[in-house]
C-alpha positions as CSV (number, residue, x, y, z in Angstrom):
1,M,-60.5,22.1,-40.2
2,T,-59.5,25.7,-39.1
3,G,-60.5,28.6,-40.7
4,R,-57.8,28.7,-43.5
5,A,-58.0,25.4,-44.3
6,R,-61.8,26.0,-45.0
7,W,-61.5,29.4,-46.6
8,V,-58.5,27.6,-49.0
9,F,-61.2,24.9,-50.2
10,A,-63.6,26.8,-50.4
11,L,-61.7,28.6,-53.2
12,V,-61.2,25.4,-54.9
13,P,-64.8,25.3,-57.1
14,L,-63.9,28.9,-58.0
15,A,-60.6,28.2,-59.4
16,L,-62.1,25.2,-61.3
17,A,-64.4,27.5,-62.5
18,A,-62.3,29.8,-63.7
19,C,-60.9,27.8,-65.9
20,D,-61.6,28.2,-69.6
21,N,-64.0,25.0,-70.9
22,A,-65.4,26.0,-74.5
23,D,-67.8,22.8,-74.2
24,G,-69.0,23.5,-71.4
25,E,-67.6,20.4,-69.6
26,K,-67.3,20.1,-65.6
27,A,-64.1,20.7,-63.7
28,G,-64.2,18.9,-60.3
29,G,-67.7,19.0,-60.5
30,V,-68.4,22.4,-61.1
31,P,-69.6,23.7,-64.3
32,I,-67.4,25.8,-66.0
33,Q,-69.4,28.2,-68.0
34,T,-72.8,28.1,-66.8
35,L,-74.0,30.9,-68.9
36,A,-75.6,31.6,-71.9
37,E,-73.2,31.4,-74.7
38,P,-70.0,33.9,-74.6
39,S,-71.3,36.7,-76.7
40,G,-67.6,36.5,-79.2
41,E,-66.8,39.6,-78.3
42,T,-63.9,40.8,-75.5
43,L,-64.9,41.8,-72.0
44,A,-63.9,45.1,-73.2
45,A,-66.2,45.5,-76.2
46,M,-69.0,44.3,-74.6
47,I,-68.9,46.9,-71.6
48,A,-68.5,49.4,-74.3
49,Q,-71.5,48.5,-76.1
50,D,-73.4,48.7,-72.7
51,D,-75.5,51.6,-72.3
52,A,-76.0,50.8,-68.4
53,H,-72.5,50.5,-67.7
54,A,-71.2,53.9,-69.6
55,P,-69.4,55.1,-66.5
56,I,-67.6,52.4,-65.8
57,A,-66.8,52.2,-69.3
58,A,-65.5,55.6,-69.3
59,A,-63.3,55.3,-66.6
60,L,-61.9,52.2,-67.7
61,D,-60.9,54.2,-71.1
62,Q,-59.8,57.4,-69.1
63,T,-57.8,54.7,-66.4
64,G,-56.2,52.6,-69.2
65,L,-57.7,49.2,-67.6
66,N,-59.7,48.8,-70.5
67,T,-56.7,47.4,-72.5
68,V,-56.9,44.8,-69.7
69,F,-59.9,43.8,-71.2
70,D,-59.4,43.6,-74.4
71,G,-56.3,40.7,-73.9
72,P,-56.0,37.1,-73.7
73,G,-56.5,36.6,-69.8
74,A,-59.6,36.0,-68.0
75,Y,-61.2,38.4,-65.5
76,T,-64.8,38.8,-64.0
77,L,-65.9,42.3,-63.5
78,L,-68.1,42.9,-61.0
79,A,-69.7,46.2,-62.5
80,G,-71.9,48.4,-60.2
81,A,-74.7,51.1,-60.9
82,G,-73.6,54.4,-60.8
83,G,-71.3,55.6,-57.8
84,L,-68.5,56.1,-60.3
85,P,-67.5,59.5,-60.9
86,T,-65.4,60.0,-64.6
87,A,-61.9,59.9,-64.1
88,A,-60.9,63.2,-66.2
89,G,-59.1,65.8,-64.2
90,D,-55.8,64.9,-62.3
91,A,-53.3,61.8,-62.2
92,G,-54.3,61.7,-58.7
93,R,-57.9,61.4,-59.2
94,R,-57.0,59.1,-62.0
95,A,-55.2,56.6,-60.2
96,L,-58.3,56.6,-57.4
97,V,-60.6,55.4,-59.9
98,A,-58.1,52.8,-61.2
99,A,-57.8,51.8,-58.1
100,T,-61.9,51.6,-57.1
101,L,-61.8,49.4,-60.4
102,R,-59.0,46.9,-59.5
103,N,-61.0,46.1,-56.5
104,H,-63.9,44.7,-59.0
105,I,-61.9,42.6,-60.6
106,L,-61.6,39.1,-60.2
107,P,-58.9,36.7,-62.0
108,G,-60.5,34.5,-64.3
109,S,-64.3,34.0,-65.4
110,V,-66.2,33.5,-61.9
111,T,-69.8,32.8,-63.0
112,R,-72.7,33.5,-60.5
113,D,-73.4,29.8,-60.6
114,A,-70.0,29.1,-59.6
115,I,-70.2,31.2,-56.5
116,E,-72.8,30.1,-55.6
117,K,-71.8,26.5,-55.3
118,A,-68.9,27.4,-53.7
119,I,-71.0,29.0,-51.0
120,A,-73.5,25.8,-50.6
121,D,-70.4,23.8,-50.4
122,T,-68.8,25.5,-47.2
123,N,-72.1,26.1,-46.0
124,G,-70.7,29.5,-45.9
125,A,-69.2,32.3,-47.4
126,V,-66.3,32.3,-49.5
127,T,-63.4,35.0,-50.2
128,M,-61.7,35.4,-53.1
129,R,-58.5,38.9,-53.7
130,T,-59.2,41.1,-56.7
131,L,-56.7,42.6,-58.7
132,G,-56.5,45.6,-56.6
133,S,-56.2,45.3,-52.0
134,A,-59.5,44.1,-52.0
135,T,-60.5,40.7,-50.4
136,L,-64.7,40.0,-51.6
137,R,-66.6,38.2,-49.4
138,F,-69.7,35.9,-51.5
139,S,-72.4,35.2,-49.0
140,R,-76.8,34.4,-49.2
141,D,-79.0,36.6,-47.2
142,G,-81.5,34.9,-48.1
143,D,-82.8,34.7,-51.7
144,R,-79.9,37.3,-52.3
145,L,-76.6,36.8,-53.5
146,L,-74.2,39.2,-52.0
147,V,-70.7,40.6,-52.3
148,T,-69.0,42.4,-49.3
149,D,-65.5,44.2,-49.4
150,S,-64.0,42.7,-45.9
151,E,-61.8,45.5,-45.5
152,T,-64.9,48.3,-45.7
153,G,-67.9,46.1,-44.9
154,R,-69.5,47.3,-48.0
155,S,-72.0,45.5,-49.6
156,A,-73.9,45.3,-53.2
157,R,-76.0,42.8,-54.2
158,I,-75.7,40.7,-57.1
159,T,-78.5,41.5,-59.6
160,G,-78.4,39.2,-62.2
161,P,-77.0,35.8,-63.5
162,G,-74.1,37.9,-65.4
163,R,-72.8,37.6,-69.2
164,Q,-70.1,35.9,-71.1
165,A,-67.6,37.3,-73.3
166,T,-64.7,35.4,-74.8
167,N,-62.3,36.8,-72.1
168,G,-64.5,37.0,-69.0
169,V,-67.8,37.5,-66.9
170,L,-69.5,40.9,-66.5
171,L,-71.2,40.4,-63.2
172,P,-73.6,43.3,-62.6
173,I,-73.8,44.1,-58.8
174,D,-76.5,46.7,-57.5
175,R,-73.5,49.3,-56.6
176,M,-70.7,49.8,-56.4
177,L,-68.2,48.3,-53.5
178,S,-66.2,51.6,-52.5
179,A,-67.9,54.7,-51.3
180,P,-67.8,56.8,-54.3
181,V,-64.6,59.3,-54.9
182,T,-65.8,62.7,-54.9
183,G,-63.0,65.2,-54.9
184,P,-60.0,65.4,-56.7
185,A,-57.0,63.3,-55.0
186,T,-54.6,65.7,-52.9
187,N,-51.4,65.2,-50.7
188,A,-52.5,68.0,-48.5
189,P,-53.4,66.7,-44.9
190,P,-57.0,65.9,-43.4
191,A,-58.3,69.5,-42.1
192,Q,-57.4,70.3,-38.0
């Protein structure tokens, strides 16, 4: 089997797990809801009410991405602790923060259990595209579940089971996958 075919087959369990089924039935043998009962609130409301994710909530609000998590579409947000400054300031800075956030958003409700099952079924790593420009690689390192940005090589550890909202999943990671935005965006050429 080619590497590409293995990659496609590895995504099948994740795609099936992203399907919403309130009864917790299985699609293709993969549990659809493996988390606690949905919270009854949208992903946007869940993030806004969680003090641990206050910087992400503020950045989502300042970039306008919070409206995505109030709609009917299902998404998974990989929410890192720290490393994300506010998007207040110029439009260039907001655009950088928005791009960083989009690289932490997966289409569909992807649970930790579904990721672990896909890794076990393929005997290796699985990859998924974000709503941004990133491809994320999920893998195991002993008992740790890791997610790595394939472009930058920056990794984070998934630190908990996640929380189910009515329209998606919030998966906690120990740090943001993108390097922190440290200054305002500029079109100036790099210093010589």
